[in-house]
Structures are given as structure tokens and as C-alpha cells.
C-alpha positions in Angstrom: 21.5 -1.7 60.7 22.3 1.6 62.1 23.6 1.4 65.6 24.1 4.4 68.1 26.0 4.6 71.2 23.9 4.6 74.5 26.9 5.4 76.6 29.2 7.1 74.1 31.5 4.4 74.8 33.1 6.1 77.7 33.9 4.5 81.2 30.8 4.8 83.6 31.3 7.7 86.0 30.7 7.4 89.7 29.0 9.7 92.1 31.8 11.9 93.2 32.9 12.5 89.6 29.3 13.4 88.5 29.0 15.8 91.6 32.4 17.5 90.7 31.3 17.9 87.3 28.1 19.6 88.4 30.0 21.9 90.6 28.8 20.6 94.0 31.1 20.5 97.1 29.3 18.0 99.5 30.3 16.3 102.5 32.2 13.1 101.8 31.2 13.9 98.1 27.4 13.2 98.1 26.1 13.9 101.8 23.9 16.9 102.1 24.0 19.2 105.1 22.7 19.7 107.8 23.6 16.3 109.0 23.3 14.5 112.2 26.7 13.4 113.4 25.3 10.4 115.1 22.8 9.2 112.7 23.8 5.5 113.0 23.4 5.4 116.8 20.4 7.8 117.0 17.4 5.6 116.8 15.2 8.7 116.4 16.7 9.3 113.0 15.6 5.9 111.7 12.5 5.5 109.6 9.2 3.9 110.3 8.6 1.2 107.5 7.3 1.4 104.9 9.1 4.7 103.8 6.8 7.2 101.9 8.1 8.5 98.7 7.3 10.9 95.9 8.8 11.0 92.3 9.1 14.6 91.2 7.7 15.6 87.8 11.2 16.9 87.0 12.4 13.4 86.7 12.4 11.9 83.2 10.9 8.4 82.6 14.0 6.6 82.7 15.0 7.9 86.0 11.5 7.1 87.4 11.8 3.5 86.2 15.3 3.2 87.6 14.2 4.5 91.0 11.4 2.1 91.1 13.7 -0.8 90.3 16.0 0.4 93.1 13.1 0.2 95.6 12.1 -3.2 94.3 15.8 -4.2 95.1 15.2 -3.3 98.7 12.0 -5.1 98.8 13.6 -8.3 97.4 16.8 -8.4 99.6 15.8 -6.5 102.7 12.8 -5.8 105.1 12.9 -2.2 104.2 9.8 -1.3 102.0 8.5 1.9 100.3 5.1 3.3 99.6 3.6 6.2 97.8 3.4 9.4 99.8 0.0 9.9 101.6 0.6 13.1 103.6 3.1 11.7 106.2 5.4 14.3 107.9 8.7 12.2 107.0 9.0 11.2 103.3 11.6 11.0 100.6 11.1 13.1 97.6 13.4 12.0 94.5 14.3 15.0 92.5 16.1 15.8 89.3 18.6 18.5 91.1 22.2 18.8 90.5 24.3 15.7 91.1 23.5 12.6 93.1 23.1 13.2 96.8 21.2 12.4 99.9 20.9 13.4 103.6 21.9 10.9 106.5 18.9 9.3 108.0 15.4 10.5 108.6 15.2 14.4 108.9 11.6 14.2 110.1 10.0 16.8 107.9 10.6 15.3 104.4 13.8 15.4 102.5 15.1 15.2 98.9 17.4 12.6 97.2 18.9 14.0 94.1 19.1 11.9 91.0 20.6 14.5 88.6 21.9 13.9 85.2 24.3 10.9 85.0 22.8 9.6 88.3 20.0 7.4 86.8 21.6 4.2 87.6 20.2 1.6 90.0 23.4 1.3 92.0 23.7 5.1 92.5 20.0 5.4 93.4 20.6 2.3 96.0 23.8 4.1 97.4 21.8 7.4 98.1 19.0 5.5 99.6 21.5 3.9 102.1 22.6 7.2 103.0 19.0 8.3 103.8 18.5 5.0 105.8 21.2 6.2 108.0 24.6 4.8 106.6 28.0 6.7 106.1 30.8 5.5 103.6 32.4 2.3 104.7 35.9 3.7 104.5 35.0 6.3 107.1 34.9 3.6 109.8 37.0 4.0 112.9 39.2 0.9 112.1 39.7 1.6 108.3 43.4 2.0 108.5 43.8 -1.7 109.4 42.2 -2.6 106.0 42.9 0.2 103.5 45.7 2.7 102.9 44.8 6.3 102.2 47.2 8.1 99.8 47.0 11.6 101.1 49.5 13.2 98.8 47.4 12.0 95.8 44.1 13.7 97.1 42.9 17.0 95.7 43.7 19.2 98.8 40.2 20.5 99.0 38.9 16.9 99.5 41.2 15.6 102.1 38.6 16.3 104.8 36.3 13.8 103.2 38.7 10.9 104.0 38.5 11.7 107.9 37.4 8.7 110.0 34.4 9.0 112.2 34.6 8.7 115.9 32.9 5.6 117.6 31.2 8.3 119.7 28.9 9.1 116.8 28.8 6.0 114.6 28.8 2.4 114.9 29.9 -0.5 112.6 27.0 -2.6 114.2 29.8 -5.2 115.1 30.3 -6.2 111.3 33.7 -6.7 109.8 35.3 -4.1 107.4 33.5 -4.5 104.1 35.5 -4.2 101.0 32.6 -5.2 98.8 30.1 -2.5 100.4 28.2 -0.4 98.0 28.9 2.5 100.5 32.8 2.1 99.7 34.8 4.9 98.0 36.4 3.8 94.5 40.1 3.5 94.3 40.5 6.9 92.6 38.0 8.9 94.4 39.1 12.6 94.6 42.5 11.8 92.9 44.7 14.6 91.6 45.6 12.0 88.8 42.9 9.5 87.5 45.5 7.0 87.1 46.7 7.1 90.6 44.4 5.5 93.5 43.8 7.5 96.7 42.6 4.5 98.4 43.8 0.9 98.2 43.0 -2.3 99.9 45.7 -4.0 102.1 44.4 -7.2 100.6 45.3 -6.3 97.0 42.6 -8.8 95.5 40.0 -6.4 96.8 41.3 -3.3 94.8 39.0 -4.3 91.7 35.9 -4.5 94.0 36.0 -1.6 96.2 33.5 1.0 95.3 31.3 -1.4 93.3 27.7 -0.2 92.6 26.1 -3.3 91.4 24.2 -4.5 94.5 24.2 -5.0 98.2 27.1 -6.8 99.6 26.2 -9.5 102.4 27.4 -7.1 105.2 25.3 -4.2 103.8 22.2 -6.5 104.1 23.4 -7.7 107.5 23.6 -4.0 108.6 20.1 -3.1 107.3 18.6 -6.1 109.3 20.4 -5.1 112.4 19.7 -1.3 112.2 15.9 -1.9 111.3 15.5 -5.0 113.6 14.0 -7.4 111.2 15.1 -10.8 109.7 13.7 -11.6 106.3 13.0 -9.8 103.0 9.6 -8.5 102.1 9.2 -10.0 98.5 11.6 -13.1 98.6 8.8 -15.9 99.2 11.0 -19.0 98.7 14.4 -20.3 97.5 16.4 -23.4 97.5 19.7 -24.7 96.3 18.8 -28.4 97.5 22.0 -28.7 99.5 20.1 -29.5 102.7 18.4 -32.9 103.2 15.2 -31.3 104.2 15.0 -29.8 100.4 13.5 -26.6 101.8 10.1 -28.0 102.7 9.3 -29.5 99.4 7.2 -32.8 99.7 6.4 -35.8 97.5 2.9 -36.2 96.3 1.7 -39.8 97.9 -0.8 -40.6 95.2 1.6 -40.5 92.0 3.4 -43.4 90.5 7.0 -42.4 91.1 9.1 -40.0 93.2 11.5 -37.3 92.8 15.0 -38.2 94.3 17.2 -36.0 96.1 20.3 -36.8 94.3 24.1 -35.9 94.6 26.4 -34.8 91.7 27.9 -38.1 90.0 29.8 -38.6 86.7 26.6 -38.5 84.5 24.8 -35.5 86.1 26.2 -32.4 87.8 24.2 -30.0 90.0 23.8 -26.3 88.9 24.8 -24.7 92.3 28.3 -26.0 92.6 28.7 -27.3 89.0 30.0 -30.8 90.4 33.1 -29.0 91.8 32.6 -30.0 95.4 33.0 -33.5 96.7 30.9 -33.0 99.8 28.0 -31.3 98.1 26.1 -30.5 94.9 22.7 -31.9 95.3 19.7 -31.5 93.0 16.1 -32.9 92.4 16.0 -35.8 89.9 13.2 -37.5 88.3 14.4 -40.7 86.4 12.6 -41.3 83.2 14.7 -44.3 82.0 12.5 -46.9 83.3 8.8 -47.8 84.0 5.9 -46.8 81.6 5.3 -43.9 79.5 2.9 -41.4 81.0 4.0 -42.2 84.5 4.4 -39.1 86.6 6.0 -37.8 89.8 4.9 -34.7 91.6 6.9 -32.4 94.0 5.0 -29.7 95.8 6.2 -26.8 97.9 5.1 -25.9 101.5 2.1 -23.6 101.7 2.7 -19.8 100.9 1.2 -16.7 102.0 1.8 -13.9 99.4 1.7 -10.1 100.1 1.1 -9.3 96.4 -1.1 -10.8 93.6 1.7 -11.8 91.2 5.0 -14.0 91.6 7.8 -15.1 89.6 9.1 -18.6 89.8 12.6 -19.0 88.6 14.5 -22.2 88.4 17.3 -24.1 86.6 16.4 -27.5 84.8 17.9 -29.9 82.7 16.2 -32.6 80.5 18.6 -35.5 79.8 16.2 -38.2 79.0 13.8 -38.7 76.2 12.7 -35.6 73.9 9.1 -36.8 74.9 9.7 -36.2 78.6 7.8 -33.3 79.9 7.9 -30.9 83.1 4.7 -29.3 84.0 4.4 -26.4 86.6 1.2 -26.2 88.5 -0.2 -23.9 91.2 -2.6 -25.3 93.8 -4.9 -22.6 95.4 -7.4 -22.1 98.0 -10.7 -23.9 96.8 -12.9 -21.4 98.6 -13.3 -23.4 101.6 -9.9 -22.5 103.2 -8.3 -25.7 101.8 -5.4 -25.6 99.3 -6.3 -28.1 96.8 -7.6 -26.2 93.5 -5.0 -27.1 90.5 -4.1 -24.7 87.8 -1.6 -25.8 85.2 0.7 -22.8 84.5 3.3 -24.0 82.1 4.7 -27.1 80.2 8.5 -27.6 79.4 9.4 -30.1 76.9 12.4 -32.2 76.4 14.9 -31.5 73.3 18.2 -32.2 72.0 19.9 -29.5 74.3 20.9 -31.6 77.5 22.4 -28.4 79.2 21.1 -26.5 82.2 18.5 -24.0 81.2 16.8 -21.3 83.1 12.8 -21.0 83.4 10.7 -18.1 84.6 7.2 -18.9 85.3 4.4 -16.3 86.3 2.2 -17.4 89.1 -0.7 -15.4 90.3 -1.4 -16.7 93.9 -3.8 -14.0 95.5 -4.4 -16.0 98.5 -2.4 -18.8 100.2 -1.2 -21.4 97.6 1.6 -23.9 96.6 3.5 -24.4 93.4 4.3 -27.9 92.1 6.6 -29.7 89.6 5.2 -32.7 87.7 7.5 -34.8 85.8 6.2 -37.1 83.1 7.9 -40.1 81.5 7.7 -39.7 77.5 9.5 -42.7 76.3 11.5 -44.7 78.9 12.8 -47.2 76.4 14.8 -44.5 74.5 15.7 -42.4 77.8 19.1 -42.7 79.6 18.5 -39.9 82.0 15.8 -37.9 83.4 14.6 -34.4 84.6 16.8 -32.3 87.0 15.7 -29.2 89.0 18.0 -26.9 91.0 18.5 -23.4 92.3 14.8 -22.2 92.5 13.7 -18.8 93.5 10.1 -17.5 94.1 9.8 -13.9 94.5 7.0 -11.3 94.4 8.3 -9.5 91.4 7.7 -9.4 87.6 9.3 -12.1 85.7 11.8 -10.8 82.9 10.2 -10.3 79.4 12.9 -12.0 77.5 15.7 -14.5 78.4 18.7 -15.1 76.1 21.0 -18.0 77.1 24.4 -18.1 75.3 26.1 -21.4 75.8 29.9 -22.0 75.8 30.6 -18.1 76.2 34.3 -18.4 77.2 35.1 -19.9 74.0 33.9 -16.9 72.2 35.6 -14.5 74.6 38.9 -16.6 74.0 38.7 -17.0 70.3 36.9 -14.0 68.9 39.1 -11.3 67.6 36.8 -9.8 65.0 35.4 -6.7 66.1 32.5 -7.2 63.7 31.6 -10.7 65.1 28.2 -10.4 66.5 25.6 -12.8 68.0 22.0 -12.1 67.5 19.3 -13.0 69.8 15.9 -14.4 68.9 13.0 -12.0 68.2 11.2 -11.4 71.5 7.8 -9.9 72.1 7.1 -7.4 74.9 3.5 -7.3 76.5 2.1 -4.6 74.1 3.1 -6.8 71.1 6.4 -5.0 70.0 9.0 -7.1 68.5 12.6 -6.6 69.6 16.0 -8.2 69.8 19.7 -7.7 71.0 22.9 -8.3 69.5 26.2 -9.0 71.3 29.9 -8.7 70.2 32.3 -10.5 72.4 34.9 -7.8 71.7 33.8 -4.2 71.5 34.8 -1.9 68.6 36.2 1.6 69.0 39.2 2.5 71.1 41.8 -0.2 71.6 40.9 -0.9 75.3 37.3 -1.6 74.3 38.5 -5.1 73.0 38.4 -6.1 76.7 34.6 -5.4 76.9 31.4 -7.0 75.8 29.3 -4.9 73.6 25.3 -5.2 73.7 22.8 -3.6 71.6 19.1 -3.1 71.7 16.9 -2.8 68.4 13.1 -3.4 67.4 12.4 -6.0 65.3 9.3 -6.5 62.8 6.6 -8.6 64.0 3.1 -9.8 63.5 1.6 -6.7 65.3 3.2 -4.0 63.3 0.4 -2.9 61.4 -1.8 -2.1 64.5 1.0 -0.8 66.8 1.6 2.8 67.7 5.0 4.3 65.7 7.4 5.5 66.7 7.5 3.5 70.0 8.6 6.2 72.4 8.7 6.6 76.1 9.5 2.9 76.8 12.2 1.8 79.2 14.6 -0.7 77.9 16.5 -2.8 80.5 19.2 -5.1 79.9 20.7 -7.5 82.6 23.6 -9.8 82.7 22.4 -12.4 85.3 24.5 -13.3 88.3 23.6 -17.0 88.5 24.4 -17.3 92.3 21.8 -19.8 93.9 21.0 -17.2 96.5 19.2 -14.2 94.9 20.5 -12.0 98.1 24.1 -12.6 96.9 23.5 -11.9 93.2 25.3 -9.0 91.6 23.6 -8.7 88.2 24.9 -6.0 85.8 22.0 -3.8 84.7 21.6 -0.9 82.3 18.8 1.0 80.8 17.6 3.7 78.7 14.2 5.2 77.5 13.2 5.3 73.8 13.3 9.1 73.1 12.4 11.5 70.3 15.9 12.6 70.2 17.1 9.3 69.0 16.9 9.9 65.3 18.6 8.6 62.2 20.9 11.1 60.6 20.3 11.4 56.8 16.8 9.9 56.8 14.9 13.1 57.3 15.6 12.8 61.1 13.4 9.5 61.3 13.0 8.0 64.6 15.2 4.9 65.6 12.0 3.4 67.2 10.0 3.7 64.1 8.4 0.6 62.3 11.3 -1.9 61.8 9.3 -3.4 58.9 9.9 -0.1 57.0 13.3 1.0 58.7 14.9 -2.6 59.2 17.0 -4.9 57.3 16.0 -8.4 56.8 17.6 -11.1 58.8 17.0 -14.8 57.9 17.9 -16.0 61.3 14.8 -14.5 62.9 12.8 -14.2 59.5 12.3 -10.5 60.5 13.7 -7.1 59.9 15.9 -5.7 62.5 15.6 -2.0 63.0 18.3 0.5 64.1 19.1 0.5 67.8 21.4 1.7 70.6 24.4 0.0 71.9 26.5 -0.1 75.2 30.1 -0.7 73.9 31.3 -1.2 77.4 28.6 -3.2 78.9 30.9 -5.4 81.0 34.4 -6.3 80.8 36.0 -9.6 80.3 37.5 -9.5 83.7 34.0 -8.9 85.3 32.4 -11.8 83.5 35.0 -14.0 84.8 34.3 -13.3 88.3 31.3 -14.2 90.5 28.7 -16.4 88.8 28.2 -14.7 85.4 29.4 -17.7 83.5 28.2 -20.5 85.5 28.5 -23.8 83.5 30.1 -21.5 80.9 26.4 -20.1 80.1 25.8 -16.2 79.9 22.2 -15.3 80.6 20.9 -11.9 79.4 17.6 -10.8 80.7 15.7 -7.9 78.9 12.6 -5.9 79.5 10.9 -3.4 77.1 8.2 -1.7 79.3 5.6 0.3 77.5 3.4 3.4 78.7 0.1 3.6 77.0 -2.0 6.5 76.7 -4.7 6.9 79.2 -7.6 6.1 77.0 -6.1 3.1 75.5 -5.0 1.8 79.1 -8.5 2.3 80.4 -10.1 0.6 77.5 -7.9 -2.4 78.2 -8.4 -2.3 81.9 -12.2 -1.9 81.7 -12.3 -4.8 79.2 -10.5 -7.1 81.5 -12.4 -6.0 84.5 -15.8 -6.1 82.7 -16.5 -2.7 84.0 -17.9 0.6 82.4 -15.6 3.8 81.8 -17.0 5.4 84.8 -15.9 6.3 88.4 -15.4 3.5 90.8 -17.9 3.5 93.7 -16.9 2.9 97.2 -13.3 3.5 97.2 -13.7 6.8 95.2 -14.1 9.2 98.0 -11.0 8.1 99.8 -8.6 8.1 96.8 -10.0 11.4 95.7 -9.2 12.9 99.2 -5.8 11.5 98.8 -5.2 12.9 95.4 -6.4 16.4 96.5 -4.1 16.3 99.4 -1.2 15.3 96.9 -2.0 18.1 94.5 -2.3 20.6 97.2 0.8 19.8 99.1 3.0 18.6 96.3 2.2 20.3 93.3 5.2 19.0 91.3 5.0 15.5 92.6 4.3 12.3 90.5 0.6 12.6 91.0 0.1 14.5 87.8 -3.0 13.4 85.7 -1.8 14.8 82.6 1.1 12.4 82.4 0.3 8.8 81.4 3.8 7.7 82.2 3.3 9.3 85.7 0.0 7.4 86.1 1.8 4.0 85.0 4.6 4.5 87.3 2.3 5.6 90.3 0.2 2.4 89.6 3.2 0.3 89.9 4.2 1.8 93.0 0.9 1.7 94.6 0.1 -2.0 93.6 3.6 -3.0 94.9 2.6 -2.1 98.5 -1.3 -2.8 98.6 -2.6 -6.3 98.6 -6.3 -6.1 97.9 -7.3 -6.3 94.3 -10.3 -4.4 94.7 -8.3 -1.3 96.2 -5.9 -1.7 93.4 -8.7 -1.8 90.8 -10.4 1.2 92.3 -7.4 3.1 92.6 -6.3 2.7 89.0 -9.7 3.2 87.5 -10.1 6.4 89.6 -6.8 7.8 88.2 -7.6 6.8 84.7 -11.0 8.4 84.9 -9.4 11.7 86.1 -6.9 11.6 83.3 -9.7 10.9 80.7 -11.8 13.8 82.1 -8.7 16.2 81.7 -8.0 15.0 78.1 -11.6 15.5 77.0 
């Protein structure tokens, strides 16, 4: 199997380095002029929510996907939402210009955020969006000299101005402490004459490896957003619980079943997932004992009534099954029965006991369009041969998509400590994406290449032969691959998961095979692997996906488990997409009725005022991304259906 570099094996560059390479000289490295010096204090520069946005046509598909993921991150962890542009005076337009940069605050007449070459990373886009919301760099605070040291003699002379502190007359720290972990902090070597010498260091040395992180919001980043925009809760985070509180987050026992779930504290036999049994005063989880009673007895635990904004949710939770392999855990949804009462039950998924007694992670797709509850039903399989039960911990319910694939690797520290062989690689199972393409991943605990790569984990992505290969379109181009190393913190707002992506492209060719695409049919191009009974095709790799040092921090290896999430998102042609939508909606391929006029007026406005915006009928990828953006901010299914069908109708008309 031939593998090509996705990142050329080089260290990931940061914003200021990208902008210097592009020949840009911007204020503090990535702030565009003109600027309002008191953006943080001037409430007129704050946005009315949700913020309208446009994805320009000059952005490639991968950049568009990354931007949408960054916007979803704001919705999941903050109260700041975004919506497609509909003629508003104030809006953000994402463009592929030189470098990565933004204005500070709302400029009131539309403004660009540049996502140029090298900037197509979720953390960089999030950083620039925080500028647009009104935030300066953290190290520009008035009190910064109490917390960091600036090495003026190491700074490139022309950039010394970029290290000046801001006056309290113009900016405010919103009464928060200095934040070494902020996404808005400079990295240690920013604007250094010598890359090996830092220009900024923390006075608490332990933070030197953290300042300048671009993974996700810090706790104080979130606090500032909530204070500035006067709100208290995230938009798409519906529920979460680590069961450390006696009220178990509002979950209640069903009164008509034969048994109960217990709110149980860690003991010698069962440890919780949140604290991994390491805290004497905590470490709780929900437990259903299956070691006594009769086979078939059940216990039901149900959530409070929830009111969704969207029509799809993802329920993520950790579970252990330590009893009989015949024990089962059912996940149900209880919906409105049409009379206003939440009592109509729908079984969603069944989890079965097996020989693996470790913690596992589950992702369950829910489709609660109106008010609903979710339920856990434990069922005893064989009490006579059970010495344990079913454990649940660290659940999160969000109005986001569930990951397409989950690869859990137990005892990962042993692999890091013992593997000296560059060629040692773990192979994932074969997964299928929603279109039916098979794919997989490979992981090497110690990367190959340069000597310092041994301190990094290599992860690669490849297609794999599958049952649908004869009917699928080859090569599988214009699909975004996203690989995520999950931070397993119990609070989703505290997670700094490590995420990287690329898009399958016609430029990814196999040398020496008549320039065949790497994304051609793996049944033809791949090598047989008995572990999956499939052929694994050529792929792309990240030689420096994550360092060993990073993995040992935070919660990447909780319970010594590494969890890798993967998505392989397809973009169909307009005709195929329309046929699939029409089949599912039982409609004809014709213009939708009562919503047509309003949506057509909106589209004509967009075409007239923003000719290079994302609303391009000729691009199926743009249609797909626009539909994702539209559905994320509109609740009614009829409006979404009408909107999509109108877009597809226009696209089909142009193509015919």
C-alpha cells in the first residue's frame, strides 16, 4: 500500500508564520486595518446574533468544510451562532486571500476574514473569528508583564510594535485572570529572529508548552464570550452529565419497571470514567446490577424533557458491561404522541455484552424534532453467570452530527513505551461512510522519517474495498476526510480534541501507474489484508499528527484508551442528490410550492449582491455546504425541504 504525506512531515505553521511567508505586514500579525482601538469596550462594535456569513467561491472545498466545523464549534460551546447571509448590512465573508487575518469587531458594512493557503485549520479559523467578535491577543493585556516575559532583543525589529500592551482606556480584560491557555495568545517563538529562541515565555514555566495553543477555546475564552455577548448557555449543547452530583442531572427512574439504576460511587470492583477511580471523595456513575434476579428483568432511566432547536442530535456516552455477555442496554427515544404528551416510544439502538469489560464509547443518532426524552433500558441476560452489571458515565447530548467512525485502542501507553519499530502499524477495522464507501486508518506509535519524528504518532487514511464498490463512483474525489483524536474530558466545553482534515483531490495521484488516482477503486488498487477481509488502498498520512508529550496531557489517554474519530463526507452530483431526496420525501422532481417565491427572491438577491458568494448553482459542493449551513440555523423541516429542493431544481435546470 502506497502512502503519501498529507503534511510533508513538517511542523504545523502558525498564523504569523503563514502571513510572513505571504509577505503581509499586519497589526499584531493578523489584524487588518482600519481598526477600532476600543473594540472591546464599544458595544456598537458587537454583533447582533446570529451573525450572517458567506463562503466565497474562491475557497476550496476543504476550507469550506473547515470553516463550517469552526462555526459548529462556536454553536456547541458558546451562545454565538451563525447563519447564511440574507442581505444584511453587517456580515462576515470568508475568502481565500493572502494569509490568515480578520478585522476587530463588527465593521458595520460587511467584512472579510481571510482563510488563505495554510490557514485551512479549525483552530486558525476560530482564532480569526474571535478577532471578528471583538477580541485582541491575550498577551496585549495591560497586566501581561506580571505573567509573561517579553524578550525584546530576540524580536525581529520591525515587529517589536506588535508586542505593545493595550491601554485600559481602550480595551478590557472583562475582569478575567490572565489566560495562558487562550486561543488568542502568541506562541513562544512568534516573530523571533531565531526560531530556536522564544520571544515570549511564561513566568510559570509549566505553561510554556501551552501558550499559543490552537486546539480549542480555553475556559476563559468561553467566559469572555459569554460576558461580552451577555448570554449563559451554548446553542447546541442540550444536556451533559458526569453523575458527580446527587441529582444525576435530572435523570429519573421509571416507576413501572422491575429494578432500578443505582447512583454508585467508585469501589474496588468498578471505577468511574470521569475520575478513573482516582478521587476518594468523588467518582460516581450509574449502575444496573445484573447479578441477581431473573433473566429479562429491566430497569429504565429517563432524561428530563428536552426541547431541540434542530432535527438531529447525537447522544454520546461511556459504558461498561461487566456482567453476563447476554446483558443488553437499549437506547430509546420518547416523543410527543401528537397530543402534546411525551410518551411515544422508539427503540434506537441495542448494545450487547461481550468479553471486553473495559469502558467503551457509544454514539447514538437521535431525531427529536419536537420535545422528547432519551431513555436507557438495562436488561438482565443471565444473572446466574453475572458478577457485575451495566455502567454509564459522562454522557453528552448535542445537536450535532455523530462521527461516522470510532476507533478505540486499549492500553495505548504500552504501545508508546515499547514500540521502537518505525514500521509497526495498527490497522483499524473497515468503516463505511453514508454513501457506502469503505475506508480505514492506520496508526504508528512512532513515526518514520526524521529522527525527531519518533516522538510523534503517525495516522493515515485510506479507502478499503467493500460491498458497494461495483456501483460507486470512482475515483472518490471532493470528499473531506477529518480525523480527530478525542479529548475524553467529561465536559464537552473543556475538550481540546486534535483534529486534522484534507479533501480527496485529483492531484493525489500514484506515480508510476499512469498517474492513477489514489482515490480509485481499492478493489483494483489495494492490497489484501486478512484482518478486514478487504483490500486497503493507497492513502495519505500525517507523520506528525500528535506528539507523545501531547497525548500524555489532558484526557487523550483516559483509562489508557486512545479514541480516534473519523468522517469521510461525500458530495454527490446534483441529479443524484435530488433523486435521493425526492425518493425519501416522496415528491416529484419539480419546484416546491409555497416556499418557492421567498427562497427565489433571496437567491436572486444573493446572486446580484454577492456574485462570487457560496450561492453558486453550478457547484454541487457549494449546494451541499450551503444546505448544511442553512439547516443548522432553521428549525422547520418544511422550510428546509423546500429550500433544498429549490436549490436542486435550479441546479438541475442549469445542467440540463
